[in-house]
N, C-alpha and C positions, 0 to 999 in steps of 0.2 A: 598867331593872334586869334584869340577867342573872345567873342563878344556876343552877348544876348541882346537882341533887339526887342524892345517893348513898345511897339507902336500902338496905333488905335485901329479899331475896326471901322471899316467904311460903312456907309449907309447900305450900299449894295451887299456888303458882307453880312450885315445884320439881316437883311431880307433873305439872303442865301441860307443862313443858319435857321431862320424861321421856317422856310420852305422845307429844308432837309429834316427838321424836327417833325413837322406835320406829316411828312411822307415817310417818317421812320427810316431815314437814310443817314448814313454817317457822313461826316464832312470829307469830301475828296479834295484835300489840299495837295497839289502836285508840284508846285515850283515856287522858287524865289526869283524875283525879277530885280535886277540891279540897273539903275539908271543914273545918268549924270545930268542934272537939271541946272543949267546956268542960273546963278543968282539965288538959288535956294538957300534959305537961312535955316539951319537946323534948330534954332531957338524958336522959330515960329510955331504957333499952334497947328497941330496936324489937322488937315481938312477932311472931315468925314464924307464929303461929296467928291473926294479925289477920284480922278479917272486914271487909267493907265497912261503913262507918258507916250509921246510919239515915238515911232520906230527909230528915229535918228538919235533920240536921247537914251534909249535902252542899250546898255553896253554888254549885258550878259544875262542869260537865263539859265537856271540850274534846277533840275529835278530834285525834289526833296530826297535826301539821303536817309534820314531817320526821323522818328517822332517819338515823343514820350510825354507822360503827364508829370507835372510837378506836384500837384494836388488835385482834388476832385474838380476844382474850378480853374485850373491853370494848365495849359498844354504848350508844348514847344515843338517846333519843326526845325530841322537843322540841315545845313549843307556844308560841304568841305570844298573850298576852292583850292585845288592842289597846285603844286609848284609849276606845273606845265600850263596853267591857265593865266592869261593876261596878254597884253598889257592894257589896262583900262583904269579909269577913275570913276568912283560912284559916290553919290550923296543921298540917294533915295533907294529904299528897298520896299518891294511889294510882295505880299503873300497871295498867291493865285490858286484858284480851284481848277479842277479838271474842265469845267465848262467855261473857263476864262473869266470868272468873277474875281474882281480885285477884293479880296477878303479884308486885308489890313495893309497899312502903310506905316513907314517911319522915315524920318529925315535924319541924316547923319552929317557930321563934319566930313569934308571931302576925304575919302579913303582911296589910297593908291594900291591897286593890285598889280604887281609886276610878276612876270614870268621869271622863274629862277629858283635855284636850289634853296630850300628852306623858306621860301616865301609862300606860306600856306595860310589861308584865312578860314577860320571856323566860324560860321554864322548861325546863330539860333534865333528864331523869331518866336517870342513868347506872347501868348494871348491869355487873358483872364476874363472869363465870363461864367455865369451860372451853369453848372453841370458840364463844363467844357470837356472833361475826359470822357464822359459817357456819350455826349453828343458827337464827339470826334471819333468815338470808338477806338480810343487809344488805351491799351492795357499794359504797356511797358513803362516802367518808371523812368523819367528822364535822368535820374541819378545814375542809371546803368551806363549812360554814355556821356552825360554832361559832367566833365571832371574839372575841378578848380585847381589849376596848377600854382596858384598864388603861394601857398605855404612852401612848396618845393622851391620856387623861384626865390622867395625870401630867404630860405635856408642857404641856397647856393650863393646868394648875394652876401649874406653874413659870412659864410666860409671864405669867399674870395677876399672880402674886406679884411678879415682876420689874418689870412695868409699874407696879404700885401703889407699889412701893418707889421707883422712879425718880420718879414723880410727887410723892410725899411729899418726897423729897430736893430736887427742883426748887422746890417751894413753900417749903421751909425756906430755901433759898438766896435766893429772891426776897424773902421777908419780911426776912431778915437784911440783905441788901444795901439794901433800901429804908430800913431804920432806920439803917444805917451811913452812907448817903449823904445823909440828910436830918436836919436838926435836929429832935428830937422835939417841941420847942415849935411849930415850923412845922407839923408834922403835926397837932397839937392844934388849931391855928387853922384848918386845912383842913377838919377835921371839923365845926366850928361854923358 
């Protein structure tokens, strides 16, 4: 499962970026925080005054695995939740800096991360703001690691559907030809 998260910047995140810019420091984004907040509606407007959830609601923290720019004003940070990570549910994701500032947040429909073979979640948090790539000091294009598998999945689905349809049609022809070429009464005798 690969999903780009496009949340909002918090007020604290905006202040952090302003300070980092004035001090000529890059953005030190270090982790994604996953939380399960009961009653959270992913359709709600994101709250720019959002604070970090309480410790009991935080279900997992993950250091950023990679980052990249989409364009001069859009950057992405990504993590991979491997198959040995879990079990937990989450509906809130926060992007956090080295000094603990909650830079950005997003709400999701409840996601289930279970430990097990082939249960891997790829999460990218994308933010858009003026001169994002330069301010974050990100020089690697996100396209180098953000890969859209949709065309391959669509092609495999089409291939599987075509093969299944061909097999069903072949079975129909085989059964129809069998009954056309044989007397049904002989077929009944063969079964007994």
